[in-house]
C-alpha positions in Angstrom: 11.4 -9.2 16.0 10.2 -5.6 16.0 6.4 -5.8 16.2 3.6 -3.3 16.0 0.0 -3.6 16.9 -2.4 -1.1 15.3 -5.7 -0.8 17.1 -4.5 -1.9 20.5 -7.5 -0.7 22.5 -10.0 -3.0 20.7 -10.9 -6.6 21.6 -8.6 -8.1 18.9 -5.7 -5.7 19.8 -5.9 -6.8 23.4 -6.1 -10.5 22.4 -3.0 -10.0 20.3 -1.1 -9.0 23.4 -2.3 -12.1 25.2 -1.5 -14.5 22.3 2.0 -13.0 21.8 2.7 -13.8 25.4 1.1 -17.2 25.5 3.1 -18.4 22.4 6.3 -16.9 23.6 6.5 -15.0 20.3 10.0 -13.5 19.7 9.4 -9.8 20.4 12.4 -7.6 20.9 10.6 -4.3 20.5 6.9 -3.7 20.6 5.1 -0.5 19.4 1.4 0.0 20.2 -0.7 2.3 18.0 -4.1 3.8 18.4 -6.3 6.8 17.8 -5.7 10.2 19.2 -8.1 9.3 22.0 -6.1 6.2 22.9 -2.7 7.9 22.6 -0.9 8.0 25.9 -2.6 5.0 27.4 -0.3 2.5 28.9 -0.4 -1.3 28.5 1.8 -4.0 30.0 3.5 -6.6 27.9 5.9 -9.0 29.6 6.2 -6.8 32.7 7.1 -3.8 30.5 4.9 -0.8 30.3 4.3 0.5 26.8 2.6 3.8 25.9 0.2 4.0 23.0 1.4 6.1 20.0 -1.1 8.0 17.9 -1.3 6.5 14.4 0.0 9.1 11.9 1.4 9.3 8.4 5.0 9.4 9.3 8.0 7.1 9.7 7.0 5.3 12.9 7.0 2.0 11.1 10.6 2.3 9.7 12.1 -0.4 11.9 9.1 -2.6 12.2 9.3 -6.2 10.8 5.6 -7.2 11.2 2.6 -5.0 12.0 -0.7 -6.5 13.2 -3.5 -4.2 12.1 -6.9 -4.4 13.6 -8.4 -0.9 13.5 -11.1 -1.3 10.8 -11.1 -1.3 7.1 -11.0 2.5 6.7 -7.8 2.8 8.7 -6.3 -0.2 6.9 -6.9 1.4 3.5 -5.7 4.8 4.6 -2.5 3.7 6.4 -1.4 0.6 4.3 1.3 2.5 2.4 2.5 4.3 5.5 2.8 1.0 7.4 4.5 -1.0 4.6 6.7 1.7 2.9 9.9 0.8 4.8 9.4 -2.9 4.4 7.1 -3.9 7.3 4.8 -6.8 6.6 1.2 -5.8 7.3 -1.1 -8.6 8.6 -4.5 -7.0 8.3 -7.6 -8.2 10.2 -10.1 -6.1 8.3 -12.0 -6.9 5.1 -10.2 -4.1 3.2 -7.8 -6.3 1.1 -9.2 -9.9 1.4 -10.4 -10.3 -2.1 -7.6 -8.3 -3.8 -5.8 -10.5 -6.3 -2.4 -9.3 -5.1 -3.0 -9.8 -1.4 -2.9 -13.4 0.0 -5.7 -14.4 2.3 -4.3 -16.9 4.7 -5.3 -19.6 7.2 -2.0 -21.3 8.1 -3.5 -24.8 8.5 -4.6 -24.6 4.8 -2.5 -22.2 2.7 0.4 -20.9 4.8 2.7 -20.8 1.7 0.4 -18.1 0.1 1.8 -15.7 2.6 5.2 -15.8 0.9 3.8 -14.2 -2.3 2.7 -10.7 -1.2 3.4 -8.1 -3.9 2.2 -5.3 -1.6 3.6 -6.7 1.6 0.1 -7.1 2.9 -1.4 -10.4 4.1 -5.1 -10.5 4.9 -6.6 -12.3 7.8 -10.0 -13.9 6.8 -13.4 -13.2 8.4 -13.7 -15.1 11.6 -16.6 -17.3 10.4 -14.6 -18.2 7.3 -11.5 -19.1 9.3 -13.5 -21.4 11.6 -15.2 -23.0 8.6 -12.2 -23.7 6.4 -10.1 -25.2 9.3 -12.9 -27.8 9.8 -13.5 -28.3 6.0 -9.8 -29.2 5.5 -10.3 -32.6 7.2 -13.1 -33.5 4.7 -11.4 -32.0 1.6 -8.4 -34.2 2.2 -10.6 -37.3 1.8 -12.8 -36.1 -1.1 -13.3 -32.8 -2.8 -16.1 -30.7 -1.3 -18.5 -29.4 -4.0 -21.1 -27.6 -1.8 -21.4 -26.3 1.7 -24.5 -25.1 3.5 -23.8 -23.4 6.8 -25.7 -21.6 9.5 -23.6 -19.5 11.9 -24.5 -18.6 15.4 -22.2 -15.6 16.0 -21.3 -14.2 19.4 -21.5 -10.5 20.4 -17.7 -10.3 20.2 -17.9 -10.2 16.4 -19.0 -6.6 16.8 -16.3 -5.7 19.2 -15.7 -5.2 22.9 -18.5 -2.6 23.2 -21.0 -5.1 21.8 -20.0 -7.6 24.5 -20.4 -4.9 27.1 -23.8 -4.0 25.7 -25.1 -7.6 25.8 -24.1 -8.0 29.5 -25.6 -4.6 30.3 -28.9 -5.6 28.6 -29.3 -8.6 30.8 -28.6 -6.4 33.9 -31.1 -3.8 32.7 -33.8 -6.4 32.2 -33.1 -7.7 35.7 -33.6 -4.2 37.0 -36.8 -3.7 35.0 -35.2 -1.0 32.9 -35.4 -0.3 29.1 -32.5 -2.0 27.3 -29.7 0.0 25.6 -29.7 -0.9 21.9 -26.7 0.5 20.0 -24.4 -2.1 18.5 -27.1 -4.2 16.9 -30.4 -3.5 15.1 -32.4 -5.0 18.0 -31.9 -6.1 21.6 -29.6 -9.2 21.6 -30.3 -10.4 25.2 -32.9 -13.3 25.1 -33.0 -12.9 21.3 -31.5 -14.1 18.0 -30.9 -11.6 15.2 -30.8 -13.2 11.6 -28.6 -10.5 10.3 -24.8 -10.0 10.5 -23.6 -7.0 8.5 -25.7 -5.2 5.9 -27.9 -6.7 3.3 -26.9 -6.8 -0.4 -29.1 -6.8 -3.5 -29.4 -10.6 -3.6 -30.8 -10.9 -0.1 -27.6 -12.2 1.4 -25.7 -10.1 3.9 -22.1 -9.1 3.3 -21.0 -11.5 6.0 -22.7 -14.4 4.2 -21.0 -13.5 0.9 -17.7 -13.2 2.6 -18.0 -16.9 3.5 -18.7 -17.8 -0.1 -15.8 -15.7 -1.6 -13.2 -16.1 1.1 -13.6 -19.9 1.3 -12.9 -20.3 -2.4 -9.9 -18.1 -2.3 -8.3 -19.8 0.7 -9.0 -23.3 -0.5 -8.1 -22.6 -4.1 -11.3 -24.3 -4.9 -14.6 -24.1 -6.9 -16.5 -24.9 -3.7 -19.9 -23.3 -3.4 -20.9 -21.9 0.0 -24.4 -20.8 1.0 -24.6 -19.2 4.4 -27.1 -17.8 6.9 -25.4 -15.8 9.6 -27.2 -15.3 12.9 -26.2 -13.1 15.9 -26.8 -14.9 19.2 -26.6 -13.8 22.9 -23.2 -15.4 23.5 -20.1 -13.4 24.5 -17.2 -14.6 22.3 -17.3 -18.0 20.7 -18.9 -18.6 17.4 -20.8 -21.8 16.5 -21.6 -23.2 13.0 -23.9 -25.9 11.7 -22.4 -27.2 8.5 -23.6 -29.5 5.7 -21.1 -30.6 3.1 -21.5 -32.4 -0.2 -18.4 -34.3 -1.5 -17.6 -35.9 -4.8 -17.6 -39.4 -3.2 -19.4 -40.7 -0.1 -17.6 -40.4 3.2 -18.5 -42.5 6.2 -19.0 -41.0 9.7 -16.1 -43.1 10.9 -13.8 -41.7 8.1 -14.9 -38.2 8.9 -14.3 -38.6 12.7 -10.8 -40.0 12.1 -10.0 -37.1 9.7 -11.1 -34.5 12.2 -9.2 -36.2 15.0 -6.0 -36.0 12.9 -6.3 -32.5 11.4 -4.1 -29.8 12.9 -6.1 -27.1 14.6 -9.2 -29.3 15.1 -10.3 -31.1 18.2 -12.9 -33.9 17.9 -15.6 -33.7 20.6 -18.2 -36.2 19.6 -19.6 -38.5 22.2 -23.3 -38.2 22.0 -23.9 -41.1 24.5 -22.4 -38.9 27.2 -23.8 -35.7 25.8 -20.3 -34.4 24.8 -20.2 -31.9 22.0 -18.8 -28.4 21.5 -20.5 -25.5 23.3 -19.4 -21.9 23.3 -19.8 -21.5 27.0 -17.0 -23.9 27.7 -14.6 -23.2 24.8 -13.9 -19.5 25.2 -10.2 -18.8 25.2 -9.2 -22.0 23.4 -7.0 -22.1 20.3 -8.7 -24.8 18.3 -11.8 -25.4 16.2 -13.9 -28.0 18.0 -16.1 -30.4 16.0 -18.9 -32.7 17.0 -22.4 -34.1 16.1 -21.0 -35.7 12.9 -23.7 -37.4 10.9 -24.6 -38.6 7.4 -26.9 -36.2 5.6 -30.3 -38.0 5.3 -31.0 -36.2 2.1 -27.8 -36.8 0.2 -25.6 -39.9 0.0 -22.6 -37.7 -0.6 -23.4 -35.5 2.3 -22.2 -35.0 5.9 -23.3 -32.6 8.6 -21.4 -31.5 11.7 -21.3 -28.8 14.4 -18.3 -26.6 15.2 -17.4 -24.0 17.9 -14.3 -21.7 18.0 -13.3 -18.6 19.9 -14.0 -15.7 17.6 -11.5 -13.3 19.0 -8.8 -15.8 19.3 -8.6 -18.3 16.4 -11.0 -16.1 14.4 -8.7 -13.1 14.6 -5.6 -12.7 16.8 -4.3 -16.2 16.9 -4.6 -16.7 13.1 -2.6 -13.5 12.6 0.1 -14.6 14.9 0.3 -18.0 13.3 0.8 -16.3 10.0 3.7 -14.3 11.5 5.2 -17.5 13.0 5.2 -19.1 9.6 7.0 -16.1 8.1 9.6 -16.2 10.8 10.3 -19.8 10.1 10.4 -19.4 6.4 12.0 -16.0 5.9 13.5 -14.4 9.0 15.5 -17.3 10.1 17.3 -17.5 6.9 
């Protein structure tokens, strides 16, 4: 496959390189694209040094089969036609196209086949919090239709990029040195703090991040499911956590739920409270799966369950999901 990565210098771009290597993805030629500032930098992929090309409106994508794009929504909107005009499939990690009717929004564990119907040759990667949520919800949905979800997210600094991770680490160092903290990537200091805001607020009091979880979940699951979210930034580097309450059409026992989670692709059950075993972001960075634990009946609703999940935001929440989409396309289209 002839592959391109747009936005190579960012956290997701770097993770894409790692995931392509880990999964032995069939790459014959790889092009790396970045801004004028990044052009000329050299990255190593499978012992081969590759120089970054400045992203421009030209024919650089003429021989590309699949382009992974993670350079922000503005770049995606501006360059979509340039990337796809010669037939390249654009797998986009921004929010630019997610809710467009003619762009599939795909999490392969749930709706991989949607990727085959792409009128504009664009496939959208969901928001990281949505991806983590729907992978875990599939286990329950397969038993009984989910009508409502209440979720609180505990989102790592990585969701705001590599610079945000650096800022968090630097804040702790500054505090240790007795210095004023640098606050740039978030509204407030994140070290030793929680910030109950991810993305900007909308007129109804919810943030854009919270509304993404409502809208994207319904599109991916092809469902009338209702999702009410509160998204919180926490001083963790790169794995997101979610506390989830679900209401189903019929009651589901804890035992049924645990068995479903244990047998759902992309999910690992980690639920042994007697031995204090449950998912924690500190120990699950770099892992592919969504980890689920603390499964309980909801004490307020006979048809309710509650559980806790953790997943690496940069990996499954972004880079890995995109590569899994590409792997599905290779299996269904390119091998024919």
